[in-house]
VMD Tcl script that draws the C-alpha trace (Angstrom):
set ca {
  {-99.60 -8.28 -2.40}
  {-99.68 -9.47 1.11}
  {-96.47 -10.01 3.04}
  {-95.67 -12.57 5.71}
  {-95.65 -11.04 9.03}
  {-92.23 -10.71 10.62}
  {-90.27 -11.20 7.40}
  {-87.50 -8.57 6.46}
  {-88.42 -6.47 3.44}
  {-85.80 -5.70 0.83}
  {-85.97 -2.89 -1.66}
  {-85.34 -3.78 -5.12}
  {-83.46 -1.34 -7.45}
  {-82.99 -1.86 -11.15}
  {-79.64 -0.63 -12.52}
  {-78.84 -0.56 -16.20}
  {-76.25 -3.07 -17.37}
  {-73.44 -1.25 -19.01}
  {-70.57 -3.56 -19.97}
  {-68.84 -0.90 -22.21}
  {-68.68 1.56 -19.27}
  {-67.06 -1.04 -17.09}
  {-64.57 -1.81 -19.76}
  {-63.64 1.74 -20.28}
  {-63.02 2.28 -16.53}
  {-60.73 -0.82 -16.34}
  {-58.99 0.30 -19.52}
  {-58.28 3.85 -18.22}
  {-56.96 2.34 -14.95}
  {-54.74 -0.10 -16.57}
  {-53.48 2.68 -18.99}
  {-52.66 4.87 -15.96}
  {-50.66 1.98 -14.22}
  {-48.87 1.09 -17.44}
  {-48.00 4.86 -17.94}
  {-46.64 5.10 -14.41}
  {-44.60 1.94 -14.89}
  {-43.19 3.17 -18.22}
  {-42.39 6.64 -16.78}
  {-40.47 5.06 -13.91}
  {-38.53 2.78 -16.19}
  {-37.74 5.66 -18.54}
  {-36.60 7.97 -15.72}
  {-34.34 5.23 -14.18}
  {-32.80 4.38 -17.56}
  {-32.21 8.13 -18.31}
  {-30.44 8.65 -14.98}
  {-28.38 5.54 -15.36}
  {-27.22 6.73 -18.77}
  {-26.41 10.20 -17.36}
  {-24.29 8.76 -14.68}
  {-22.61 6.40 -17.10}
  {-21.72 9.32 -19.49}
  {-20.47 11.43 -16.57}
  {-18.21 8.50 -15.37}
  {-16.78 8.02 -18.99}
  {-16.11 11.68 -19.39}
  {-14.24 11.84 -15.97}
  {-12.30 8.65 -16.95}
  {-11.37 10.22 -20.33}
  {-10.13 13.30 -18.44}
  {-7.93 11.21 -16.29}
  {-6.53 9.30 -19.22}
  {-5.76 12.49 -21.09}
  {-3.93 13.92 -17.95}
  {-1.97 10.56 -17.68}
  {-1.03 10.58 -21.48}
  {0.13 14.34 -21.20}
  {2.40 13.58 -18.26}
  {3.80 10.44 -19.93}
  {4.60 12.49 -23.05}
  {6.19 15.34 -20.94}
  {8.27 12.81 -18.83}
  {9.61 11.19 -22.00}
  {10.50 14.59 -23.46}
  {12.49 15.46 -20.28}
  {14.19 12.15 -20.18}
  {15.35 12.84 -23.85}
  {16.72 16.28 -22.65}
  {18.61 14.63 -19.84}
  {20.13 12.07 -22.33}
  {21.20 14.88 -24.66}
  {22.76 16.85 -21.90}
  {24.68 13.83 -20.66}
  {25.92 13.11 -24.20}
  {27.05 16.78 -24.44}
  {28.96 16.51 -21.12}
  {30.75 13.33 -22.36}
  {31.83 15.16 -25.43}
  {32.93 18.07 -23.46}
  {34.40 16.74 -20.15}
  {34.55 20.18 -18.80}
  {30.73 20.43 -18.47}
  {29.56 23.65 -16.89}
  {27.92 23.97 -13.44}
  {24.87 25.33 -15.31}
  {24.49 21.98 -17.28}
  {24.79 20.00 -14.11}
  {22.19 22.06 -12.34}
  {19.83 21.80 -15.35}
  {20.26 17.98 -15.33}
  {19.25 18.06 -11.58}
  {16.29 20.19 -12.08}
  {15.10 17.94 -14.99}
  {15.53 14.78 -12.85}
  {13.44 16.34 -10.18}
  {10.77 17.29 -12.65}
  {10.76 13.70 -14.12}
  {10.39 12.24 -10.55}
  {7.38 14.60 -9.97}
  {5.78 13.57 -13.33}
  {6.35 9.83 -12.61}
  {4.57 10.36 -9.32}
  {1.59 12.07 -11.09}
  {1.52 9.12 -13.51}
  {1.41 6.64 -10.64}
  {-1.28 8.68 -9.08}
  {-3.55 8.65 -12.12}
  {-2.83 4.91 -12.89}
  {-3.90 4.00 -9.31}
  {-7.10 5.97 -9.58}
  {-8.10 4.24 -12.81}
  {-6.71 0.76 -12.20}
  {-6.20 0.17 -8.53}
  {-4.44 -2.95 -7.35}
  {-6.45 -5.72 -5.41}
  {-4.61 -4.81 -2.03}
  {-5.03 -1.05 -2.37}
  {-8.72 -0.62 -3.15}
  {-10.85 1.83 -1.24}
  {-9.98 4.82 0.80}
  {-6.25 5.33 0.74}
  {-3.90 7.85 2.39}
  {-1.85 8.71 -0.67}
  {0.97 11.08 0.21}
  {2.01 13.68 2.68}
  {4.59 16.53 1.93}
  {5.85 19.06 4.41}
  {8.05 21.80 2.95}
  {9.99 24.43 4.75}
  {8.94 27.96 3.60}
  {12.39 29.44 4.41}
  {10.96 31.07 7.54}
  {11.80 29.44 10.82}
  {9.11 27.07 12.08}
  {6.85 27.82 9.08}
  {6.01 24.95 6.77}
  {3.64 24.21 3.77}
  {1.86 20.86 4.07}
  {-0.16 18.85 1.55}
  {-2.05 15.68 2.36}
  {-3.56 13.58 -0.55}
  {-6.40 11.18 0.18}
  {-7.67 8.96 -2.65}
  {-10.48 6.52 -3.45}
  {-8.90 3.70 -5.35}
  {-11.76 1.62 -7.06}
  {-13.15 0.89 -10.46}
  {-16.67 2.33 -9.49}
  {-16.10 5.66 -7.94}
  {-18.87 6.83 -5.49}
  {-18.98 9.88 -3.36}
  {-17.12 9.28 0.04}
  {-17.91 11.45 2.99}
  {-16.20 11.40 6.40}
  {-13.36 13.09 8.21}
  {-9.61 13.06 8.66}
  {-7.46 14.05 11.66}
  {-3.89 15.26 11.33}
  {-1.79 15.12 14.48}
  {1.86 16.17 14.85}
  {3.67 14.16 17.59}
  {6.76 15.52 19.32}
  {8.10 17.05 22.45}
  {7.85 20.45 24.20}
  {11.00 20.53 26.26}
  {11.07 17.15 28.21}
  {7.24 16.69 27.96}
  {5.64 14.70 25.06}
  {3.10 16.73 23.16}
  {0.50 16.18 20.43}
  {-0.62 18.96 18.27}
  {-3.94 18.84 16.21}
  {-3.52 20.67 12.77}
  {-6.04 23.19 13.84}
  {-3.74 24.29 16.66}
  {-0.90 25.18 14.15}
  {-2.81 26.11 10.92}
  {-5.09 29.11 10.48}
  {-6.94 27.44 7.50}
  {-8.16 24.57 9.75}
  {-10.88 25.24 12.57}
  {-11.80 21.69 13.59}
  {-9.92 18.69 14.80}
  {-11.91 16.57 12.35}
  {-11.37 17.89 8.83}
  {-14.39 17.21 6.60}
  {-13.97 14.87 3.62}
  {-16.19 14.71 0.62}
  {-14.74 13.42 -2.69}
  {-15.08 10.79 -5.55}
  {-11.49 10.51 -6.80}
  {-9.19 12.40 -4.45}
  {-8.95 15.27 -1.99}
  {-6.12 17.54 -1.00}
  {-5.74 19.00 2.46}
  {-3.15 21.75 2.29}
  {-1.99 24.98 3.84}
  {0.56 26.45 6.03}
  {1.44 25.36 9.66}
  {3.55 27.22 12.18}
  {5.12 25.14 15.04}
  {5.32 26.74 18.48}
  {8.66 27.84 19.96}
  {10.42 25.01 21.69}
  {8.34 22.28 20.06}
  {10.33 19.49 18.42}
  {8.32 17.43 15.87}
  {8.93 13.69 15.56}
  {6.15 12.30 13.45}
  {2.66 12.80 11.93}
  {-0.35 10.67 12.43}
  {-3.13 10.56 9.93}
  {-6.48 8.88 10.73}
  {-9.26 9.01 8.02}
  {-12.77 7.82 8.55}
  {-15.69 7.34 6.00}
  {-19.17 7.39 7.05}
  {-22.26 5.51 5.46}
  {-22.70 1.89 4.45}
  {-19.06 1.61 3.49}
  {-17.95 2.92 6.91}
  {-14.27 2.29 7.51}
  {-11.31 3.95 9.27}
  {-7.66 3.94 8.16}
  {-4.59 5.35 9.78}
  {-0.93 6.01 8.68}
  {2.13 7.32 10.46}
  {4.78 9.53 8.80}
  {8.13 10.43 10.07}
  {8.84 14.17 10.22}
  {10.85 14.98 7.35}
  {10.53 18.48 6.11}
  {11.70 19.22 2.63}
  {13.76 22.26 1.62}
  {11.89 24.88 -0.42}
  {12.03 24.56 -4.20}
  {14.44 27.03 -5.93}
}
mol new
graphics top color blue
foreach p $ca { graphics top sphere $p radius 0.5 }
foreach p [lrange $ca 0 end-1] q [lrange $ca 1 end] { graphics top cylinder $p $q radius 0.2 }
display resetview
């Protein structure tokens, strides 16, 4: 067959028509995509259930601790009531009984503090949610200028997430006539950085022993806590220096 001069020649190729083959390819691709979607959904659901179970377990532990302290506090209150009744019957109550009442009252106060702590973790008030500087105790060891300290930081929320950040602990006072500020790392061998690392979901204790230098007179303690990440925040609190006597 003659061709027209100058025209472009195309090569024709005959391919078999296979509708079943194309359908199988599409079916396999759709199956793979559907499998990936289902796997992602299943993994996400499994992880969510795991986190939910963990949160419920932790909440149950706090509720159990709260109930235990409530029962113990009520028992001690009853003991105090019985001792008071006995002292009324016997007006010449012994010194031992009075000391026992004082010790029981101190224990009750400690338990009530624990009860308030656990209640705050589980059901925080609107004005105290988020990172909170809970309490600071400084207790004399009985050795001059040696003290035990315990700082408690808390996360008060109904949905506890891991908080990371740092806290600074500064003792403010005077060395002779000059004002002086001492970082905790300067007076405590268990701390080696000005910024003490934080990482907790519910609460974290910063505790140890500190030794004040000779001639230094403390006046107050300044605490500044910072949280990193999307919920970045900073809070500060100032405590007067009030060292407690050691427990007997």
